PQR file of N, CA, C, O and H, with PARSE charges and radii, in Angstrom:
ATOM      1  N   MET A   1      13.528  -1.706  32.192 -0.4000 1.5000
ATOM      2  CA  MET A   1      14.397  -2.377  30.307 -0.0000 2.0000
ATOM      3  C   MET A   1      13.704  -2.301  29.640  0.5500 1.7000
ATOM      4  O   MET A   1      13.495  -1.478  28.749 -0.5500 1.4000
ATOM      5  N   ASP A   2      12.901  -3.711  30.158 -0.4000 1.5000
ATOM      6  CA  ASP A   2      12.014  -4.192  28.986 -0.0000 2.0000
ATOM      7  C   ASP A   2      10.574  -3.075  27.965  0.5500 1.7000
ATOM      8  O   ASP A   2      10.119  -3.217  26.830 -0.5500 1.4000
ATOM      9  H   ASP A   2      13.071  -4.380  30.882  0.4000 1.0000
ATOM     10  N   ASP A   3      10.247  -1.940  29.178 -0.4000 1.5000
ATOM     11  CA  ASP A   3       9.351  -0.917  28.454 -0.0000 2.0000
ATOM     12  C   ASP A   3      10.454  -0.997  26.904  0.5500 1.7000
ATOM     13  O   ASP A   3      10.230  -1.496  25.802 -0.5500 1.4000
ATOM     14  H   ASP A   3      10.617  -1.825  30.100  0.4000 1.0000
ATOM     15  N   GLU A   4      12.073  -0.024  27.631 -0.4000 1.5000
ATOM     16  CA  GLU A   4      13.055   0.169  26.471 -0.0000 2.0000
ATOM     17  C   GLU A   4      13.110  -0.737  25.058  0.5500 1.7000
ATOM     18  O   GLU A   4      13.610  -0.596  23.942 -0.5500 1.4000
ATOM     19  H   GLU A   4      12.255   0.381  28.526  0.4000 1.0000
ATOM     20  N   LYS A   5      12.362  -1.679  25.705 -0.4000 1.5000
ATOM     21  CA  LYS A   5      13.041  -2.625  24.690 -0.0000 2.0000
ATOM     22  C   LYS A   5      11.851  -3.047  23.695  0.5500 1.7000
ATOM     23  O   LYS A   5      11.787  -3.175  22.472 -0.5500 1.4000
ATOM     24  H   LYS A   5      11.956  -1.794  26.611  0.4000 1.0000
ATOM     25  N   THR A   6      10.958  -3.205  24.721 -0.4000 1.5000
ATOM     26  CA  THR A   6       8.976  -2.907  23.590 -0.0000 2.0000
ATOM     27  C   THR A   6       9.366  -1.703  22.726  0.5500 1.7000
ATOM     28  O   THR A   6       9.699  -1.898  21.557 -0.5500 1.4000
ATOM     29  H   THR A   6      11.010  -3.101  25.714  0.4000 1.0000
ATOM     30  N   LEU A   7       9.349  -0.859  23.080 -0.4000 1.5000
ATOM     31  CA  LEU A   7       9.754   0.712  22.844 -0.0000 2.0000
ATOM     32  C   LEU A   7      10.805   0.818  21.186  0.5500 1.7000
ATOM     33  O   LEU A   7      10.336   1.340  20.175 -0.5500 1.4000
ATOM     34  H   LEU A   7       9.079  -0.701  24.030  0.4000 1.0000
ATOM     35  N   GLN A   8      12.026   0.299  21.235 -0.4000 1.5000
ATOM     36  CA  GLN A   8      13.073  -0.227  20.638 -0.0000 2.0000
ATOM     37  C   GLN A   8      12.260  -0.639  19.408  0.5500 1.7000
ATOM     38  O   GLN A   8      12.042   0.074  18.429 -0.5500 1.4000
ATOM     39  H   GLN A   8      12.407  -0.125  22.056  0.4000 1.0000
ATOM     40  N   GLN A   9      11.771  -2.116  19.639 -0.4000 1.5000
ATOM     41  CA  GLN A   9      11.737  -2.939  18.909 -0.0000 2.0000
ATOM     42  C   GLN A   9      10.112  -2.374  18.102  0.5500 1.7000
ATOM     43  O   GLN A   9       9.785  -2.858  17.018 -0.5500 1.4000
ATOM     44  H   GLN A   9      11.948  -2.695  20.435  0.4000 1.0000
ATOM     45  N   ALA A  10       9.142  -1.217  18.886 -0.4000 1.5000
ATOM     46  CA  ALA A  10       7.960  -0.889  18.127 -0.0000 2.0000
ATOM     47  C   ALA A  10       8.407   0.293  16.419  0.5500 1.7000
ATOM     48  O   ALA A  10       7.980   0.174  15.271 -0.5500 1.4000
ATOM     49  H   ALA A  10       9.407  -0.824  19.767  0.4000 1.0000
ATOM     50  N   GLN A  11       9.425   1.344  17.033 -0.4000 1.5000
ATOM     51  CA  GLN A  11      10.567   1.881  16.130 -0.0000 2.0000
ATOM     52  C   GLN A  11      11.006   1.095  15.573  0.5500 1.7000
ATOM     53  O   GLN A  11      11.336   1.590  14.495 -0.5500 1.4000
ATOM     54  H   GLN A  11       9.772   1.441  17.966  0.4000 1.0000
ATOM     55  N   GLU A  12      11.216   0.241  15.594 -0.4000 1.5000
ATOM     56  CA  GLU A  12      11.716  -0.655  14.497 -0.0000 2.0000
ATOM     57  C   GLU A  12      11.530  -1.115  13.531  0.5500 1.7000
ATOM     58  O   GLU A  12      12.237  -1.197  12.527 -0.5500 1.4000
ATOM     59  H   GLU A  12      10.948  -0.161  16.470  0.4000 1.0000
ATOM     60  N   ASN A  13       9.510  -1.830  13.986 -0.4000 1.5000
ATOM     61  CA  ASN A  13       8.947  -2.358  12.877 -0.0000 2.0000
ATOM     62  C   ASN A  13       8.638  -1.462  12.458  0.5500 1.7000
ATOM     63  O   ASN A  13       8.399  -1.569  11.255 -0.5500 1.4000
ATOM     64  H   ASN A  13       8.936  -1.764  14.803  0.4000 1.0000
ATOM     65  N   MET A  14       8.450  -0.208  12.990 -0.4000 1.5000
ATOM     66  CA  MET A  14       7.572   1.278  12.307 -0.0000 2.0000
ATOM     67  C   MET A  14       8.152   1.551  11.056  0.5500 1.7000
ATOM     68  O   MET A  14       7.531   1.767  10.015 -0.5500 1.4000
ATOM     69  H   MET A  14       8.644  -0.122  13.967  0.4000 1.0000
ATOM     70  N   LYS A  15       9.541   1.528  11.228 -0.4000 1.5000
ATOM     71  CA  LYS A  15      10.691   1.899  10.189 -0.0000 2.0000
ATOM     72  C   LYS A  15      10.836   1.056   8.922  0.5500 1.7000
ATOM     73  O   LYS A  15      11.377   1.488   7.903 -0.5500 1.4000
ATOM     74  H   LYS A  15      10.044   1.353  12.074  0.4000 1.0000
ATOM     75  N   ALA A  16      10.451   0.138   9.012 -0.4000 1.5000
ATOM     76  CA  ALA A  16      10.742  -1.146   8.360 -0.0000 2.0000
ATOM     77  C   ALA A  16       9.189  -1.247   7.731  0.5500 1.7000
ATOM     78  O   ALA A  16       9.208  -1.814   6.638 -0.5500 1.4000
ATOM     79  H   ALA A  16      10.012  -0.212   9.840  0.4000 1.0000
ATOM     80  N   ILE A  17       8.038  -0.891   8.100 -0.4000 1.5000
ATOM     81  CA  ILE A  17       7.295  -0.773   7.688 -0.0000 2.0000
ATOM     82  C   ILE A  17       7.086   0.511   6.773  0.5500 1.7000
ATOM     83  O   ILE A  17       6.586   0.478   5.648 -0.5500 1.4000
ATOM     84  H   ILE A  17       8.023  -0.431   8.988  0.4000 1.0000
ATOM     85  N   ASN A  18       7.561   1.690   7.452 -0.4000 1.5000
ATOM     86  CA  ASN A  18       7.499   2.878   6.611 -0.0000 2.0000
ATOM     87  C   ASN A  18       8.781   2.468   5.419  0.5500 1.7000
ATOM     88  O   ASN A  18       9.001   3.274   4.516 -0.5500 1.4000
ATOM     89  H   ASN A  18       7.967   1.717   8.365  0.4000 1.0000
ATOM     90  N   ALA A  19       9.447   1.388   5.490 -0.4000 1.5000
ATOM     91  CA  ALA A  19      10.237   2.186   4.020 -0.0000 2.0000
ATOM     92  C   ALA A  19      10.201   0.607   3.066  0.5500 1.7000
ATOM     93  O   ALA A  19      10.909   0.476   2.067 -0.5500 1.4000
ATOM     94  H   ALA A  19       9.268   0.733   6.224  0.4000 1.0000
ATOM     95  N   ALA A  20       9.031  -0.797   3.695 -0.4000 1.5000
ATOM     96  CA  ALA A  20       8.126  -1.679   2.385 -0.0000 2.0000
ATOM     97  C   ALA A  20       7.036  -0.369   1.710  0.5500 1.7000
ATOM     98  O   ALA A  20       6.907  -0.355   0.486 -0.5500 1.4000
ATOM     99  H   ALA A  20       8.456  -0.691   4.506  0.4000 1.0000
ATOM    100  N   VAL A  21       6.554   0.315   2.251 -0.4000 1.5000
ATOM    101  CA  VAL A  21       5.376   0.968   1.574 -0.0000 2.0000
ATOM    102  C   VAL A  21       6.059   2.318   0.930  0.5500 1.7000
ATOM    103  O   VAL A  21       5.289   3.041   0.297 -0.5500 1.4000
ATOM    104  H   VAL A  21       6.659   0.303   3.245  0.4000 1.0000
ATOM    105  N   ASP A  22       7.546   2.758   1.040 -0.4000 1.5000
ATOM    106  CA  ASP A  22       7.490   3.741   0.167 -0.0000 2.0000
ATOM    107  C   ASP A  22       8.390   2.591  -0.519  0.5500 1.7000
ATOM    108  O   ASP A  22       7.498   2.261  -1.300 -0.5500 1.4000
ATOM    109  H   ASP A  22       8.172   2.171   1.553  0.4000 1.0000
ATOM    110  N   ALA A  23       9.119   1.991  -0.745 -0.4000 1.5000
ATOM    111  CA  ALA A  23       9.594   0.737  -1.923 -0.0000 2.0000
ATOM    112  C   ALA A  23       8.478   0.494  -2.341  0.5500 1.7000
ATOM    113  O   ALA A  23       8.235   1.223  -3.302 -0.5500 1.4000
ATOM    114  H   ALA A  23       9.843   2.259  -0.111  0.4000 1.0000
ATOM    115  N   TYR A  24       7.586  -0.240  -2.077 -0.4000 1.5000
ATOM    116  CA  TYR A  24       6.030  -0.141  -2.970 -0.0000 2.0000
ATOM    117  C   TYR A  24       5.425   1.094  -3.866  0.5500 1.7000
ATOM    118  O   TYR A  24       4.900   1.141  -4.978 -0.5500 1.4000
ATOM    119  H   TYR A  24       7.784  -0.833  -1.296  0.4000 1.0000
ATOM    120  N   GLN A  25       5.684   1.884  -3.056 -0.4000 1.5000
ATOM    121  CA  GLN A  25       4.569   2.794  -3.897 -0.0000 2.0000
ATOM    122  C   GLN A  25       5.648   3.693  -5.416  0.5500 1.7000
ATOM    123  O   GLN A  25       5.119   4.086  -6.456 -0.5500 1.4000
ATOM    124  H   GLN A  25       6.111   1.846  -2.152  0.4000 1.0000
ATOM    125  N   ASN A  26       7.065   3.803  -5.119 -0.4000 1.5000
ATOM    126  CA  ASN A  26       8.397   4.015  -5.671 -0.0000 2.0000
ATOM    127  C   ASN A  26       8.271   2.799  -7.012  0.5500 1.7000
ATOM    128  O   ASN A  26       8.979   3.041  -7.990 -0.5500 1.4000
ATOM    129  H   ASN A  26       7.494   3.484  -4.275  0.4000 1.0000
ATOM    130  N   GLY A  27       7.692   1.955  -7.046 -0.4000 1.5000
ATOM    131  CA  GLY A  27       7.562   0.890  -7.580 -0.0000 2.0000
ATOM    132  C   GLY A  27       9.287  -0.447  -7.437  0.5500 1.7000
ATOM    133  O   GLY A  27       9.574  -1.276  -8.301 -0.5500 1.4000
ATOM    134  H   GLY A  27       7.117   1.758  -6.252  0.4000 1.0000
ATOM    135  N   THR A  28       9.929  -0.250  -6.367 -0.4000 1.5000
ATOM    136  CA  THR A  28      10.748  -1.240  -6.169 -0.0000 2.0000
ATOM    137  C   THR A  28      10.645  -1.673  -5.039  0.5500 1.7000
ATOM    138  O   THR A  28      11.398  -1.319  -4.132 -0.5500 1.4000
ATOM    139  H   THR A  28       9.695   0.423  -5.665  0.4000 1.0000
ATOM    140  N   MET A  29       9.581  -2.616  -4.882 -0.4000 1.5000
ATOM    141  CA  MET A  29       8.845  -3.555  -4.361 -0.0000 2.0000
ATOM    142  C   MET A  29       8.045  -3.677  -5.003  0.5500 1.7000
ATOM    143  O   MET A  29       7.721  -2.894  -5.895 -0.5500 1.4000
ATOM    144  H   MET A  29       8.970  -2.904  -5.619  0.4000 1.0000
ATOM    145  N   SER A  30       7.220  -5.272  -4.551 -0.4000 1.5000
ATOM    146  CA  SER A  30       5.873  -5.617  -5.047 -0.0000 2.0000
ATOM    147  C   SER A  30       4.981  -5.662  -3.640  0.5500 1.7000
ATOM    148  O   SER A  30       5.137  -5.753  -2.423 -0.5500 1.4000
ATOM    149  H   SER A  30       7.483  -5.909  -3.827  0.4000 1.0000
ATOM    150  N   LYS A  31       3.838  -5.524  -4.742 -0.4000 1.5000
ATOM    151  CA  LYS A  31       2.664  -5.427  -3.543 -0.0000 2.0000
ATOM    152  C   LYS A  31       3.328  -6.548  -2.761  0.5500 1.7000
ATOM    153  O   LYS A  31       4.376  -6.302  -2.164 -0.5500 1.4000
ATOM    154  H   LYS A  31       3.710  -5.450  -5.731  0.4000 1.0000
ATOM    155  N   GLU A  32       2.957  -7.388  -2.734 -0.4000 1.5000
ATOM    156  CA  GLU A  32       3.462  -8.842  -2.398 -0.0000 2.0000
ATOM    157  C   GLU A  32       4.364  -9.428  -1.135  0.5500 1.7000
ATOM    158  O   GLU A  32       4.132 -10.046  -0.096 -0.5500 1.4000
ATOM    159  H   GLU A  32       2.105  -7.587  -3.219  0.4000 1.0000
ATOM    160  N   GLU A  33       5.692  -8.805  -1.913 -0.4000 1.5000
ATOM    161  CA  GLU A  33       6.951  -8.186  -0.934 -0.0000 2.0000
ATOM    162  C   GLU A  33       6.732  -7.534   0.147  0.5500 1.7000
ATOM    163  O   GLU A  33       6.855  -7.933   1.305 -0.5500 1.4000
ATOM    164  H   GLU A  33       5.881  -8.303  -2.757  0.4000 1.0000
ATOM    165  N   ALA A  34       6.298  -6.195  -0.360 -0.4000 1.5000
ATOM    166  CA  ALA A  34       5.955  -5.482   0.829 -0.0000 2.0000
ATOM    167  C   ALA A  34       4.881  -5.158   1.794  0.5500 1.7000
ATOM    168  O   ALA A  34       4.969  -4.166   2.516 -0.5500 1.4000
ATOM    169  H   ALA A  34       6.198  -5.871  -1.301  0.4000 1.0000
ATOM    170  N   GLY A  35       3.522  -6.241   1.840 -0.4000 1.5000
ATOM    171  CA  GLY A  35       2.667  -6.705   1.904 -0.0000 2.0000
ATOM    172  C   GLY A  35       2.958  -7.898   3.047  0.5500 1.7000
ATOM    173  O   GLY A  35       2.106  -8.093   3.914 -0.5500 1.4000
ATOM    174  H   GLY A  35       3.451  -7.047   1.253  0.4000 1.0000
ATOM    175  N   ARG A  36       4.422  -8.835   3.012 -0.4000 1.5000
ATOM    176  CA  ARG A  36       4.547  -9.878   3.401 -0.0000 2.0000
ATOM    177  C   ARG A  36       5.726  -9.265   4.911  0.5500 1.7000
ATOM    178  O   ARG A  36       5.919  -9.730   6.034 -0.5500 1.4000
ATOM    179  H   ARG A  36       5.114  -8.677   2.308  0.4000 1.0000
ATOM    180  N   ILE A  37       6.279  -8.051   4.181 -0.4000 1.5000
ATOM    181  CA  ILE A  37       7.085  -7.726   5.551 -0.0000 2.0000
ATOM    182  C   ILE A  37       6.472  -6.673   6.319  0.5500 1.7000
ATOM    183  O   ILE A  37       7.000  -6.333   7.378 -0.5500 1.4000
ATOM    184  H   ILE A  37       6.123  -7.673   3.269  0.4000 1.0000
ATOM    185  N   VAL A  38       5.005  -5.896   5.750 -0.4000 1.5000
ATOM    186  CA  VAL A  38       4.105  -5.308   6.678 -0.0000 2.0000
ATOM    187  C   VAL A  38       3.550  -6.558   7.988  0.5500 1.7000
ATOM    188  O   VAL A  38       3.356  -6.479   9.201 -0.5500 1.4000
ATOM    189  H   VAL A  38       4.576  -6.172   4.889  0.4000 1.0000
ATOM    190  N   TYR A  39       3.466  -7.451   7.161 -0.4000 1.5000
ATOM    191  CA  TYR A  39       2.796  -8.676   7.630 -0.0000 2.0000
ATOM    192  C   TYR A  39       3.064  -8.919   9.137  0.5500 1.7000
ATOM    193  O   TYR A  39       2.475  -8.912  10.218 -0.5500 1.4000
ATOM    194  H   TYR A  39       3.624  -7.515   6.176  0.4000 1.0000
ATOM    195  N   GLU A  40       4.766  -9.222   8.383 -0.4000 1.5000
ATOM    196  CA  GLU A  40       5.246 -10.090   9.227 -0.0000 2.0000
ATOM    197  C   GLU A  40       5.605  -9.417  10.311  0.5500 1.7000
ATOM    198  O   GLU A  40       5.505 -10.116  11.319 -0.5500 1.4000
ATOM    199  H   GLU A  40       5.244  -9.227   7.504  0.4000 1.0000
ATOM    200  N   ARG A  41       6.275  -7.502  10.662 -0.4000 1.5000
ATOM    201  CA  ARG A  41       6.117  -6.433  11.312 -0.0000 2.0000
ATOM    202  C   ARG A  41       5.263  -6.567  12.386  0.5500 1.7000
ATOM    203  O   ARG A  41       5.570  -6.871  13.538 -0.5500 1.4000
ATOM    204  H   ARG A  41       6.356  -6.933   9.843  0.4000 1.0000
ATOM    205  N   LEU A  42       3.975  -6.277  11.858 -0.4000 1.5000
ATOM    206  CA  LEU A  42       2.411  -6.147  12.751 -0.0000 2.0000
ATOM    207  C   LEU A  42       2.102  -7.687  13.393  0.5500 1.7000
ATOM    208  O   LEU A  42       1.737  -7.652  14.568 -0.5500 1.4000
ATOM    209  H   LEU A  42       3.725  -6.030  10.921  0.4000 1.0000
ATOM    210  N   PHE A  43       2.171  -8.645  12.958 -0.4000 1.5000
ATOM    211  CA  PHE A  43       1.762  -9.979  13.320 -0.0000 2.0000
ATOM    212  C   PHE A  43       2.808 -10.314  13.980  0.5500 1.7000
ATOM    213  O   PHE A  43       2.480 -10.147  15.154 -0.5500 1.4000
ATOM    214  H   PHE A  43       2.467  -8.674  12.003  0.4000 1.0000
ATOM    215  N   GLY A  44       4.018 -10.736  13.945 -0.4000 1.5000
ATOM    216  CA  GLY A  44       5.463 -11.300  14.432 -0.0000 2.0000
ATOM    217  C   GLY A  44       5.495 -12.549  13.637  0.5500 1.7000
ATOM    218  O   GLY A  44       6.064 -13.439  14.269 -0.5500 1.4000
ATOM    219  H   GLY A  44       4.284 -10.871  12.991  0.4000 1.0000
ATOM    220  N   GLU A  45       5.024 -12.974  12.308 -0.4000 1.5000
ATOM    221  CA  GLU A  45       4.703 -14.402  11.601 -0.0000 2.0000
ATOM    222  C   GLU A  45       4.754 -13.719  10.362  0.5500 1.7000
ATOM    223  O   GLU A  45       4.644 -12.537  10.037 -0.5500 1.4000
ATOM    224  H   GLU A  45       4.562 -12.251  11.794  0.4000 1.0000
ATOM    225  N   SER A  46       5.055 -15.339   9.441 -0.4000 1.5000
ATOM    226  CA  SER A  46       4.543 -15.332   8.148 -0.0000 2.0000
ATOM    227  C   SER A  46       3.341 -15.568   8.230  0.5500 1.7000
ATOM    228  O   SER A  46       2.741 -16.145   9.137 -0.5500 1.4000
ATOM    229  H   SER A  46       5.144 -16.300   9.706  0.4000 1.0000
ATOM    230  N   GLU A  47       2.869 -15.033   7.078 -0.4000 1.5000
ATOM    231  CA  GLU A  47       1.508 -15.441   6.568 -0.0000 2.0000
ATOM    232  C   GLU A  47       1.792 -16.952   5.594  0.5500 1.7000
ATOM    233  O   GLU A  47       1.067 -17.947   5.571 -0.5500 1.4000
ATOM    234  H   GLU A  47       3.356 -14.565   6.341  0.4000 1.0000
ATOM    235  N   ILE A  48       2.659 -16.798   5.087 -0.4000 1.5000
ATOM    236  CA  ILE A  48       2.795 -18.323   4.315 -0.0000 2.0000
ATOM    237  C   ILE A  48       2.836 -19.006   4.968  0.5500 1.7000
ATOM    238  O   ILE A  48       3.729 -19.133   5.806 -0.5500 1.4000
ATOM    239  H   ILE A  48       3.248 -15.990   5.105  0.4000 1.0000
ATOM    240  N   GLY A  49       1.507 -19.973   4.768 -0.4000 1.5000
ATOM    241  CA  GLY A  49       0.930 -21.189   5.461 -0.0000 2.0000
ATOM    242  C   GLY A  49      -0.476 -21.114   6.079  0.5500 1.7000
ATOM    243  O   GLY A  49      -1.218 -22.077   6.275 -0.5500 1.4000
ATOM    244  H   GLY A  49       0.782 -19.870   4.088  0.4000 1.0000
ATOM    245  N   GLN A  50      -0.726 -19.847   6.351 -0.4000 1.5000
ATOM    246  CA  GLN A  50      -1.710 -19.388   6.907 -0.0000 2.0000
ATOM    247  C   GLN A  50      -2.920 -19.461   6.341  0.5500 1.7000
ATOM    248  O   GLN A  50      -2.856 -18.985   5.207 -0.5500 1.4000
ATOM    249  H   GLN A  50      -0.124 -19.065   6.192  0.4000 1.0000
ATOM    250  N   PRO A  51      -4.042 -19.856   6.622 -0.5600 1.5000
ATOM    251  CA  PRO A  51      -5.288 -19.969   6.052  0.2800 2.0000
ATOM    252  C   PRO A  51      -6.102 -18.630   5.364  0.5500 1.7000
ATOM    253  O   PRO A  51      -6.748 -17.810   6.017 -0.5500 1.4000
ATOM    254  N   HIS A  52      -5.878 -18.614   3.650 -0.4000 1.5000
ATOM    255  CA  HIS A  52      -7.025 -17.488   3.541 -0.0000 2.0000
ATOM    256  C   HIS A  52      -7.832 -17.130   2.800  0.5500 1.7000
ATOM    257  O   HIS A  52      -8.205 -17.622   1.735 -0.5500 1.4000
ATOM    258  H   HIS A  52      -5.354 -19.280   3.120  0.4000 1.0000
ATOM    259  N   HIS A  53      -8.327 -15.737   3.638 -0.4000 1.5000
ATOM    260  CA  HIS A  53     -10.031 -16.322   3.878 -0.0000 2.0000
ATOM    261  C   HIS A  53     -10.164 -15.432   2.591  0.5500 1.7000
ATOM    262  O   HIS A  53      -9.381 -14.514   2.348 -0.5500 1.4000
ATOM    263  H   HIS A  53      -8.024 -15.337   4.504  0.4000 1.0000
ATOM    264  N   LYS A  54     -11.384 -15.832   1.663 -0.4000 1.5000
ATOM    265  CA  LYS A  54     -11.709 -15.171   0.658 -0.0000 2.0000
ATOM    266  C   LYS A  54     -13.042 -14.793   0.029  0.5500 1.7000
ATOM    267  O   LYS A  54     -13.070 -14.111  -0.995 -0.5500 1.4000
ATOM    268  H   LYS A  54     -12.021 -16.578   1.860  0.4000 1.0000
TER
END
């Protein structure tokens, strides 16, 4: 059952990432907003408050 939940969560994350990328490419979402969604879906946390390395 856990494997099924993990697969479902991964599929939901990929759908959200793809939607964010599409919205950014269509100009309906900012780069920052799309990046935040991708980051949160990949790493499970917000990058706000995380140190930025330049």
